[in-house]
C-alpha positions as CSV (number, residue, x, y, z in Angstrom):
1,X,-20.1,22.0,20.8
2,X,-22.2,22.6,17.7
3,X,-20.0,25.5,16.5
4,X,-16.9,23.4,16.8
5,X,-18.5,20.6,14.8
6,X,-19.5,23.0,12.1
7,X,-16.0,24.4,11.9
8,X,-14.5,20.9,11.6
9,X,-16.9,20.0,8.8
10,X,-16.2,23.2,6.9
11,X,-12.4,22.6,7.2
12,X,-12.6,19.2,5.5
13,X,-11.0,19.3,2.0
14,X,-12.2,17.1,-0.8
15,X,-9.7,14.5,-2.1
16,X,-9.3,12.3,-5.1
17,X,-9.4,9.0,-3.2
18,X,-12.4,6.8,-2.5
19,X,-14.3,7.1,0.8
20,X,-13.0,4.8,3.5
21,X,-16.1,3.7,5.4
22,X,-14.2,0.7,6.9
23,X,-11.5,3.0,8.3
24,X,-14.1,5.4,9.7
25,X,-16.0,2.5,11.4
26,X,-12.8,1.1,12.9
27,X,-11.9,4.5,14.3
28,X,-15.3,4.9,15.8
29,X,-15.1,1.4,17.3
30,X,-11.8,2.2,19.0
31,X,-13.2,5.4,20.4
32,X,-16.2,3.6,21.9
33,X,-14.0,0.8,23.3
34,X,-11.9,3.4,25.1
35,X,-14.8,5.2,26.6
36,X,-15.9,5.0,30.2
37,X,-18.2,2.1,31.1
38,X,-20.6,4.6,32.6
39,X,-20.7,6.7,29.4
40,X,-24.2,7.2,28.0
41,X,-25.3,5.2,25.0
42,X,-24.7,6.7,21.6
43,X,-26.6,7.1,18.3
44,X,-24.6,6.6,15.1
45,X,-25.6,8.5,11.9
46,X,-24.1,7.5,8.5
47,X,-24.6,10.5,6.3
48,X,-24.0,9.7,2.6
49,X,-25.8,9.8,-0.7
50,X,-24.9,6.1,-1.1
51,X,-24.2,6.1,-4.8
52,X,-22.4,3.2,-6.6
53,X,-19.0,4.7,-6.0
54,X,-19.3,4.8,-2.2
55,X,-18.0,1.3,-1.8
56,X,-21.1,-0.4,-0.5
57,X,-20.4,-4.1,0.0
58,X,-16.7,-3.9,-0.7
59,X,-15.8,-4.4,3.0
60,X,-17.3,-6.0,6.1
61,X,-18.0,-3.4,8.7
62,X,-17.1,-4.1,12.4
63,X,-19.5,-4.3,15.3
64,X,-19.5,-1.0,17.2
65,X,-20.5,-2.6,20.5
66,X,-23.5,-2.6,22.9
67,X,-23.1,1.2,23.6
68,X,-24.9,1.9,20.2
69,X,-28.6,2.4,20.9
70,X,-29.6,3.8,17.5
71,X,-28.2,3.4,14.0
72,X,-29.4,6.0,11.5
73,X,-28.6,6.6,7.8
74,X,-29.6,9.0,5.1
75,X,-31.2,7.0,2.2
76,X,-29.9,6.8,-1.4
77,X,-31.5,9.7,-3.5
78,X,-34.3,9.0,-5.9
79,X,-33.1,11.4,-8.6
80,X,-29.7,10.4,-10.1
81,X,-26.8,12.7,-10.8
82,X,-24.9,12.8,-14.1
83,X,-21.2,12.2,-14.3
84,X,-18.5,11.6,-16.9
85,X,-15.1,10.3,-15.8
86,X,-11.7,9.7,-17.5
87,X,-11.0,6.1,-16.6
88,X,-7.8,5.6,-18.6
89,X,-5.1,7.4,-20.5
90,X,-2.8,5.0,-22.4
91,X,-0.2,6.3,-24.8
92,X,0.5,3.7,-27.5
93,X,4.2,4.0,-26.6
94,X,5.2,4.4,-22.9
95,X,8.8,5.1,-23.9
96,X,9.6,7.7,-26.5
97,X,13.0,7.7,-28.3
98,X,14.2,11.2,-29.1
99,X,15.7,11.5,-32.6
100,X,15.9,15.3,-32.9
101,X,12.1,15.4,-32.5
102,X,10.0,13.0,-30.4
103,X,7.8,12.0,-33.3
104,X,4.0,11.8,-33.3
105,X,2.1,9.1,-31.6
106,X,-1.3,8.2,-30.3
107,X,-3.0,7.9,-27.0
108,X,-6.2,6.2,-26.0
109,X,-8.5,8.0,-23.6
110,X,-11.2,5.9,-22.0
111,X,-14.3,7.6,-20.6
112,X,-17.2,6.3,-18.5
113,X,-20.7,7.8,-18.0
114,X,-22.9,7.1,-15.0
115,X,-26.2,8.3,-13.6
116,X,-28.8,10.0,-15.6
117,X,-26.2,11.0,-18.3
118,X,-26.5,7.5,-19.8
119,X,-30.1,8.1,-20.9
120,X,-29.3,10.6,-23.7
121,X,-27.0,11.0,-26.6
122,X,-24.1,13.5,-26.0
123,X,-20.8,14.7,-27.3
124,X,-17.7,15.0,-25.1
125,X,-14.5,16.8,-26.1
126,X,-11.1,15.4,-25.0
127,X,-7.9,17.5,-24.9
128,X,-4.4,16.3,-24.2
129,X,-2.1,19.0,-22.8
130,X,1.2,19.3,-21.1
131,X,0.8,19.0,-17.3
132,X,3.5,21.5,-16.7
133,X,1.9,24.0,-19.2
134,X,-1.8,23.4,-19.8
135,X,-1.9,26.0,-22.5
136,X,0.3,23.7,-24.7
137,X,-2.2,21.6,-26.6
138,X,-0.8,18.2,-27.6
139,X,-3.9,16.8,-29.3
140,X,-7.7,16.7,-29.4
141,X,-10.5,14.2,-29.8
142,X,-14.2,13.5,-29.3
143,X,-16.4,10.8,-27.9
144,X,-20.0,10.6,-29.4
145,X,-22.3,8.9,-26.9
146,X,-25.5,7.1,-28.0
147,X,-28.4,6.7,-25.6
148,X,-27.6,3.9,-23.1
149,X,-23.9,3.9,-23.8
150,X,-21.7,4.0,-20.6
151,X,-18.2,3.3,-22.0
152,X,-16.5,5.4,-24.7
153,X,-13.0,5.9,-26.1
154,X,-11.2,8.6,-28.0
155,X,-8.0,7.9,-30.0
156,X,-6.0,11.2,-29.9
157,X,-3.0,11.9,-32.2
158,X,-0.2,13.6,-30.4
159,X,1.5,16.6,-32.1
160,X,5.2,15.9,-32.6
161,X,6.3,19.6,-32.3
162,X,4.1,20.2,-29.2
163,X,5.6,17.0,-27.6
164,X,9.1,18.3,-28.2
165,X,8.3,21.7,-26.7
166,X,6.6,20.0,-23.6
167,X,9.7,17.8,-23.1
168,X,12.1,20.7,-23.3
169,X,10.1,22.9,-20.9
170,X,9.9,20.4,-18.0
171,X,12.3,17.9,-16.3
172,X,9.7,15.2,-16.9
173,X,7.2,14.8,-19.7
174,X,3.7,14.3,-18.2
175,X,0.6,14.5,-20.4
176,X,-2.8,15.3,-19.0
177,X,-6.2,14.4,-20.5
178,X,-9.1,16.8,-19.9
179,X,-12.8,16.7,-20.7
180,X,-15.7,19.1,-20.6
181,X,-16.6,20.4,-17.1
182,X,-19.5,18.6,-15.3
183,X,-20.8,18.7,-11.7
184,X,-18.1,16.4,-10.4
185,X,-14.9,17.8,-11.7
186,X,-12.3,15.8,-9.8
187,X,-12.4,12.9,-12.3
188,X,-12.3,15.1,-15.4
189,X,-8.5,14.9,-15.6
190,X,-6.0,12.1,-15.8
191,X,-2.2,12.1,-16.1
192,X,0.4,9.8,-17.6
193,X,4.2,10.1,-17.5
194,X,6.1,9.4,-20.7
195,X,9.8,8.4,-20.5
196,X,11.9,10.1,-23.1
197,X,15.2,8.5,-24.0
198,X,18.0,9.4,-26.5
199,X,18.3,5.8,-27.5
200,X,17.5,2.2,-26.3
201,X,20.5,0.1,-25.4
202,X,20.0,-3.6,-26.4
203,X,22.5,-6.4,-25.6
204,X,22.7,-9.6,-27.7
205,X,24.1,-12.4,-25.6
206,X,25.5,-14.7,-28.3
207,X,28.9,-15.7,-29.7
208,X,30.6,-13.3,-32.1
209,X,28.8,-12.1,-35.2
210,X,29.0,-14.4,-38.2
211,X,31.2,-13.0,-41.0
212,X,32.4,-16.0,-42.9
213,X,29.6,-16.9,-45.3
214,X,28.2,-14.8,-48.1
215,X,24.4,-14.4,-48.1
216,X,21.7,-15.0,-45.6
217,X,22.0,-18.7,-45.7
218,X,24.9,-18.5,-43.3
219,X,23.2,-16.2,-40.8
220,X,22.9,-17.3,-37.2
221,X,19.9,-16.4,-35.0
222,X,21.8,-13.5,-33.5
223,X,22.6,-12.1,-37.0
224,X,18.9,-12.2,-37.8
225,X,18.1,-10.3,-34.6
226,X,20.7,-7.7,-35.3
227,X,19.5,-7.2,-38.8
228,X,15.9,-6.8,-37.7
229,X,16.8,-4.2,-35.0
230,X,19.2,-2.3,-37.2
231,X,18.1,-3.0,-40.7
232,X,20.4,-0.4,-42.4
233,X,23.0,2.2,-41.8
234,X,21.4,4.9,-39.5
235,X,18.1,3.0,-39.6
236,X,18.2,1.6,-36.1
237,X,15.7,4.3,-35.0
238,X,17.5,5.0,-31.8
239,X,18.4,1.3,-30.9
240,X,22.0,0.7,-30.0
241,X,23.3,-2.9,-30.1
242,X,25.9,-4.4,-27.8
243,X,27.6,-7.7,-28.4
244,X,27.9,-9.7,-25.2
245,X,29.5,-13.1,-24.6
246,X,26.9,-15.3,-23.0
247,X,29.4,-17.1,-20.8
248,X,30.8,-14.0,-19.1
249,X,27.7,-11.8,-18.4
250,X,28.2,-9.7,-15.4
251,X,26.2,-7.1,-13.5
252,X,28.1,-4.1,-14.8
253,X,27.3,-5.1,-18.4
254,X,23.6,-5.6,-17.6
255,X,23.2,-2.3,-15.7
256,X,24.0,-0.4,-19.0
257,X,21.2,-2.2,-20.9
258,X,17.5,-1.6,-21.4
259,X,16.9,-5.0,-23.0
260,X,18.8,-8.3,-23.3
261,X,18.3,-10.7,-26.2
262,X,19.2,-14.3,-25.6
263,X,19.3,-16.4,-28.8
264,X,21.6,-19.0,-27.1
265,X,20.1,-19.7,-23.6
266,X,22.0,-23.0,-23.5
267,X,25.3,-21.0,-23.1
268,X,24.1,-19.2,-20.0
269,X,25.4,-20.6,-16.7
270,X,23.5,-20.5,-13.3
271,X,25.4,-17.5,-12.0
272,X,24.5,-15.5,-15.1
273,X,20.9,-16.5,-14.9
274,X,20.8,-15.1,-11.4
275,X,22.1,-11.8,-12.6
276,X,19.7,-11.8,-15.5
277,X,16.8,-12.4,-13.0
278,X,17.9,-9.3,-11.0
279,X,18.1,-7.3,-14.3
280,X,14.5,-8.2,-15.1
281,X,13.2,-7.4,-11.7
282,X,15.0,-4.0,-11.8
283,X,12.9,-3.1,-14.9
284,X,14.7,-4.8,-17.7
285,X,13.3,-6.5,-20.8
286,X,14.6,-10.1,-21.7
287,X,13.8,-11.7,-25.1
288,X,14.8,-15.3,-25.2
289,X,14.6,-17.9,-28.1
290,X,15.5,-21.6,-28.1
291,X,18.9,-22.4,-29.6
292,X,18.8,-24.0,-33.1
293,X,19.7,-27.6,-33.5
294,X,18.6,-31.0,-32.2
295,X,18.6,-32.6,-28.8
296,X,17.1,-32.1,-25.4
297,X,17.0,-28.5,-24.1
298,X,18.5,-28.5,-20.6
299,X,18.3,-24.7,-20.0
300,X,14.5,-24.4,-19.8
301,X,14.1,-25.0,-16.0
302,X,16.9,-22.6,-15.2
303,X,15.3,-19.8,-17.2
304,X,11.8,-20.1,-15.8
305,X,13.2,-20.4,-12.2
306,X,15.6,-17.5,-12.5
307,X,13.1,-15.2,-14.2
308,X,10.1,-16.2,-12.0
309,X,7.8,-17.3,-14.9
310,X,4.5,-19.2,-14.4
311,X,4.8,-21.4,-17.4
312,X,6.6,-24.5,-18.6
313,X,9.0,-24.9,-21.5
314,X,9.3,-28.5,-22.8
315,X,12.7,-30.0,-23.3
316,X,11.9,-31.8,-26.5
317,X,10.9,-30.1,-29.7
318,X,7.6,-30.8,-31.5
319,X,8.0,-31.4,-35.2
320,X,5.0,-30.9,-37.6
321,X,4.4,-33.1,-40.6
322,X,3.1,-30.1,-42.5
323,X,4.1,-26.5,-41.7
324,X,1.7,-24.6,-39.4
325,X,0.4,-21.2,-40.2
326,X,0.6,-18.3,-37.7
327,X,-2.1,-16.0,-36.4
328,X,-2.3,-13.2,-33.8
329,X,-2.9,-14.4,-30.3
330,X,-5.1,-12.7,-27.7
331,X,-4.9,-9.0,-28.3
332,X,-5.6,-6.0,-26.1
333,X,-4.8,-2.3,-26.2
334,X,-2.0,-3.0,-23.8
335,X,-0.3,-5.6,-26.1
336,X,3.2,-5.1,-27.2
337,X,2.0,-5.4,-30.8
338,X,-0.8,-2.8,-30.5
339,X,1.0,-0.4,-32.9
340,X,0.9,-2.9,-35.7
341,X,-2.5,-4.3,-34.9
342,X,-4.0,-3.4,-38.2
343,X,-1.3,-5.1,-40.3
344,X,-0.5,-8.0,-37.9
345,X,-2.9,-10.6,-39.4
346,X,-1.8,-9.7,-42.9
347,X,1.9,-9.9,-42.0
348,X,1.5,-13.2,-40.2
349,X,-0.4,-15.1,-42.9
350,X,2.6,-16.1,-45.0
351,X,4.7,-17.3,-42.1
352,X,5.0,-21.1,-41.7
353,X,6.5,-23.0,-38.7
354,X,8.0,-26.5,-39.0
355,X,9.1,-27.0,-35.4
356,X,8.6,-25.5,-31.9
357,X,9.6,-26.0,-28.4
358,X,6.2,-26.2,-26.7
359,X,5.3,-23.6,-24.1
360,X,2.6,-24.6,-21.6
361,X,0.8,-21.8,-19.8
362,X,-0.4,-22.1,-16.2
363,X,-4.2,-21.5,-16.1
364,X,-3.7,-19.5,-12.9
365,X,-1.3,-17.1,-14.6
366,X,-3.8,-15.6,-17.1
367,X,-3.2,-12.1,-15.7
368,X,0.6,-12.2,-16.1
369,X,1.0,-14.2,-19.4
370,X,-0.2,-13.1,-22.8
371,X,0.1,-14.9,-26.2
372,X,1.3,-12.5,-28.9
373,X,1.4,-15.0,-31.8
374,X,0.1,-18.6,-32.0
375,X,0.0,-21.4,-34.4
376,X,-3.2,-22.6,-36.1
377,X,-3.5,-25.4,-33.6
378,X,-3.5,-22.9,-30.7
379,X,0.1,-23.6,-29.6
380,X,1.8,-20.4,-28.4
381,X,4.6,-19.1,-30.7
382,X,5.5,-15.9,-28.8
383,X,4.4,-15.1,-25.2
384,X,5.1,-12.2,-22.9
385,X,5.1,-12.7,-19.2
386,X,5.9,-10.6,-16.1
387,X,7.9,-12.2,-13.3
388,X,5.6,-13.9,-10.7
389,X,7.4,-11.9,-8.0
390,X,7.3,-8.7,-10.0
391,X,8.0,-5.6,-7.8
392,X,6.3,-2.3,-8.5
393,X,5.1,-3.5,-11.9
394,X,8.6,-3.7,-13.3
395,X,10.2,-6.3,-15.5
396,X,9.1,-8.2,-18.7
397,X,10.1,-11.4,-20.4
398,X,9.2,-12.4,-24.0
399,X,9.7,-16.0,-25.1
400,X,9.8,-17.4,-28.6
401,X,8.8,-21.1,-29.0
402,X,11.1,-21.3,-32.1
403,X,14.5,-19.7,-32.8
404,X,15.0,-17.2,-35.6
405,X,16.3,-19.9,-37.8
406,X,15.1,-21.0,-41.3
407,X,15.2,-24.7,-40.2
408,X,12.4,-24.1,-37.6
409,X,10.3,-21.5,-39.5
410,X,10.5,-19.1,-42.4
411,X,9.9,-16.1,-40.2
412,X,13.5,-14.8,-40.8
413,X,12.8,-14.3,-44.5
414,X,9.3,-12.7,-44.1
415,X,8.4,-9.0,-43.8
416,X,6.9,-9.6,-40.3
417,X,10.3,-10.1,-38.6
418,X,11.4,-6.4,-38.6
419,X,8.2,-4.8,-37.2
420,X,7.7,-7.7,-34.9
421,X,11.1,-7.3,-33.2
422,X,11.1,-3.5,-33.3
423,X,7.8,-3.4,-31.5
424,X,8.7,-6.0,-29.0
425,X,11.8,-4.1,-28.0
426,X,10.4,-0.6,-28.1
427,X,7.1,-1.4,-26.4
428,X,8.7,-4.0,-24.1
429,X,11.3,-1.6,-22.7
430,X,8.7,0.9,-21.9
431,X,6.5,-1.7,-20.3
432,X,9.3,-3.3,-18.3
433,X,10.3,0.0,-16.7
434,X,6.9,0.4,-15.3
435,X,4.4,3.2,-15.6
436,X,5.0,4.9,-12.2
437,X,1.4,5.7,-11.8
438,X,-0.9,5.1,-8.9
439,X,-4.5,5.8,-7.7
440,X,-5.1,8.3,-5.0
441,X,-5.6,6.9,-1.5
442,X,-2.6,4.6,-1.1
443,X,1.1,4.9,-0.3
444,X,3.0,5.1,-3.6
445,X,6.3,3.5,-4.7
446,X,8.7,6.0,-6.2
447,X,11.0,5.4,-9.2
448,X,14.0,3.3,-8.1
449,X,16.9,5.2,-6.7
450,X,14.7,8.1,-5.4
451,X,15.1,9.5,-2.0
452,X,12.2,12.0,-2.2
453,X,9.4,13.1,-4.5
454,X,9.5,16.7,-5.8
455,X,6.3,18.1,-7.2
456,X,6.3,19.2,-10.8
457,X,4.0,22.0,-9.9
458,X,4.3,24.2,-6.7
459,X,3.7,22.0,-3.7
460,X,5.3,20.1,-0.8
461,X,8.1,17.5,-1.2
462,X,7.1,14.0,-0.2
463,X,9.5,11.9,1.9
464,X,10.1,8.2,1.3
465,X,10.9,5.2,3.6
466,X,13.7,2.7,3.2
467,X,11.7,0.8,0.6
468,X,11.2,3.9,-1.6
469,X,7.5,4.2,-0.6
470,X,5.8,7.4,0.5
471,X,5.4,7.6,4.3
472,X,1.8,8.7,4.0
473,X,-1.0,7.9,1.5
474,X,-1.3,10.4,-1.3
475,X,-5.0,11.4,-1.5
476,X,-4.9,14.1,-4.2
477,X,-3.9,13.7,-7.8
478,X,-0.8,15.3,-9.3
479,X,2.7,14.7,-10.7
480,X,6.0,14.3,-8.9
481,X,9.6,13.7,-9.9
482,X,11.8,11.2,-8.2
483,X,15.0,12.8,-7.0
484,X,18.1,10.8,-6.0
485,X,20.8,11.8,-3.4
486,X,22.6,13.9,-6.0
487,X,19.5,15.8,-7.0
488,X,19.2,14.0,-10.3
489,X,15.9,12.9,-11.8
490,X,14.9,9.3,-11.5
491,X,11.7,9.5,-13.4
492,X,8.2,10.9,-13.1
493,X,5.3,9.6,-10.9
494,X,1.7,10.5,-11.4
495,X,-1.3,9.9,-9.1
496,X,-4.7,9.9,-10.6
497,X,-8.2,10.1,-9.1
498,X,-9.9,6.9,-8.0
499,X,-12.7,6.8,-10.6
500,X,-14.3,3.8,-8.9
501,X,-15.6,6.2,-6.3
502,X,-17.4,8.5,-8.8
503,X,-20.1,6.2,-10.2
504,X,-23.3,8.3,-9.8
505,X,-25.9,5.6,-9.9
506,X,-27.8,5.3,-6.6
507,X,-27.5,2.1,-4.5
508,X,-30.4,-0.1,-3.5
509,X,-31.6,0.9,0.0
510,X,-31.9,-2.8,1.0
511,X,-28.3,-3.5,-0.1
512,X,-27.1,-0.5,1.9
513,X,-29.1,-1.7,5.0
514,X,-27.5,-5.1,4.8
515,X,-24.1,-3.6,4.5
516,X,-24.6,-1.3,7.6
517,X,-26.3,-3.9,9.7
518,X,-23.0,-5.3,11.3
519,X,-22.4,-1.9,12.9
520,X,-25.2,-2.5,15.4
521,X,-26.5,-6.1,14.9
522,X,-29.2,-5.7,17.7
523,X,-30.5,-2.4,16.4
524,X,-32.8,-1.8,13.5
525,X,-31.5,0.7,10.9
526,X,-33.6,3.9,10.8
527,X,-33.6,6.0,7.6
528,X,-33.6,9.8,8.0
529,X,-36.1,11.0,5.4
530,X,-37.9,14.1,4.4
531,X,-41.3,14.8,5.9
532,X,-43.9,12.5,4.3
533,X,-41.3,10.4,2.5
534,X,-41.4,6.7,3.3
535,X,-39.1,3.9,2.1
536,X,-40.9,0.6,1.4
537,X,-40.7,-1.9,4.3
538,X,-38.2,0.3,6.2
539,X,-38.1,2.1,9.5
540,X,-38.1,5.8,8.7
541,X,-38.0,9.0,10.7
542,X,-37.7,12.7,9.8
543,X,-34.8,14.8,10.9
544,X,-37.1,16.5,13.5
545,X,-38.2,13.1,14.8
546,X,-34.7,11.9,15.1
547,X,-33.6,15.0,17.0
548,X,-36.7,14.8,19.2
549,X,-35.3,11.9,21.2
550,X,-32.5,13.9,22.9
551,X,-35.0,16.7,23.6
552,X,-37.4,14.3,25.3
553,X,-34.5,13.0,27.4
554,X,-33.7,16.6,28.4
555,X,-37.5,17.2,29.4
556,X,-37.3,14.2,31.6
557,X,-34.2,15.5,33.3
558,X,-36.1,18.8,34.0
559,X,-38.9,16.8,35.5
560,X,-36.5,15.0,37.8
561,X,-34.9,18.3,38.8
562,X,-38.3,19.8,39.5
563,X,-39.3,16.8,41.6
564,X,-36.1,17.0,43.6
565,X,-36.6,20.8,44.1
566,X,-40.2,20.1,45.3
567,X,-39.0,17.6,47.8
568,X,-36.4,20.0,49.1
569,X,-39.1,22.7,49.6
570,X,-41.5,20.2,51.3
571,X,-38.6,19.1,53.5
572,X,-38.0,22.8,54.5
573,X,-41.7,23.4,55.3
574,X,-42.0,20.2,57.3
575,X,-38.8,21.0,59.2
576,X,-40.1,24.3,60.2
577,X,-43.4,22.9,61.2
578,X,-42.1,20.2,63.4
579,X,-39.4,22.2,65.0
580,X,-39.5,22.4,69.0
581,X,-38.1,25.9,69.0
582,X,-40.6,28.8,69.2
583,X,-40.6,32.5,70.3
584,X,-42.5,33.4,73.5
585,X,-43.1,36.7,75.4
586,X,-40.9,36.7,78.6
587,X,-40.7,39.0,81.8
588,X,-37.8,41.3,81.9
589,X,-34.8,40.0,84.0
590,X,-34.4,42.2,87.1
591,X,-31.1,44.1,87.4
592,X,-28.8,43.0,90.1
593,X,-27.9,45.5,92.8
594,X,-24.4,46.7,92.6
595,X,-22.2,47.0,95.6
């Protein structure tokens, strides 16, 4: 049914997800397995332009079985296409604290060129807009490409007033990056949800605040933490501090918090550690430092086990004969200290450390543990780690190898302390809560507490299963809002195009042939080419030649039919010829005399 096939093809809608060749092959294999044993053999044609984004080699294709008599494919094109994609959109702060106005910030927009676009210099404009109102411009930037450059980045400053208007106009603040149009437009946009909060609630699990001594010489580690996070009256910048007794931490206290600071982990019992572990996995931030003083540290195993950390904290402190200097650790754009990257080395130079509680990192945990600050001998001073059993990208732990205490280091008296703790808390809370973003083509986890996803622009509501995951894969990009049973908002969720599928460089035909070979191991792959076109050392046929095989089969059928018809006519003639019945002239029968 050629007309039906054409209607089916014309009804196919493009998506923002990668092509699923493995799924298509498995579907075809199941159809062939279910077919009648007397069904005629089939020819399989894989029609694709086989560019780098098509997923060649990413999966092992199944054997379609003995019923496949021919395996055909369209070859990769000789001329390459040009494409520019937005690969990343990362605001410097994932969580914005509203203080009357949202305040300005910055966002990094990562671009990628592929195909023939790489060969020449170019200029690409980048715009950040409100996803709910694309006419509301939040910021602009540019990427200047040099010949041969495939990766580029624009640092865009966000307008504070425009951010405030965008937040007031929509139940969820979603920013969208856009670039100049090109032939493949589906990867020219990318979204990111920002969480806007009136304030950040931080708990300090330590004995009551010190009030007896005059001057900083009597400050405890918890006093230094409070001072750094709220350095003056009204200067907390949206950070609210709660005093918590470490021995009586309960779940109701933790549910009100965004972050928990633990300067006295030695006072936390096993039951409280279990509750703190649940707090982290629900999207909380925990910042822990060793307690001051001497002696073996017996709390270290309980902390790492409860929080699911792939690292080891020694029980005995390491004392240095001469104070060690401090330097930035491994740094990436996603670091908690990215906002003070330019000043970090300068601020860290005067800091000296006398003693630490050594932290040993698991070599296999490189993806989940990052060193923020380290000593000159390479020993970690501050590390961030996600729980090993992290669910939906939520939860974060920051560990200090030394307490905020002058006997261990002079960090409490240096200018680094305030920006260091402010950034760890502000960036860490946003990171711990998760980005709620996904790539098109998969089932997506909704913000915790959601019972459905409501689109931020006109569209269908998406249902969720018992685990808070969409029942079907989301194959188009967009933004949704998690809604709870009472209709309240639980946060925004964005789905972005799968840019791994939009690389425009053509694949090597030999590599494609090796990838397709398992579909029909006993059949040589035939390339369908234009007339006169020939692939080196490959079996090629034109479209007309490929379509000629069924026509020859049809001609042969007519020959059989003609032969059968001829036999039938011959049988009729012979039957008539050999028949014993014949007509002869006969004398009339005389009439009988009547009485």
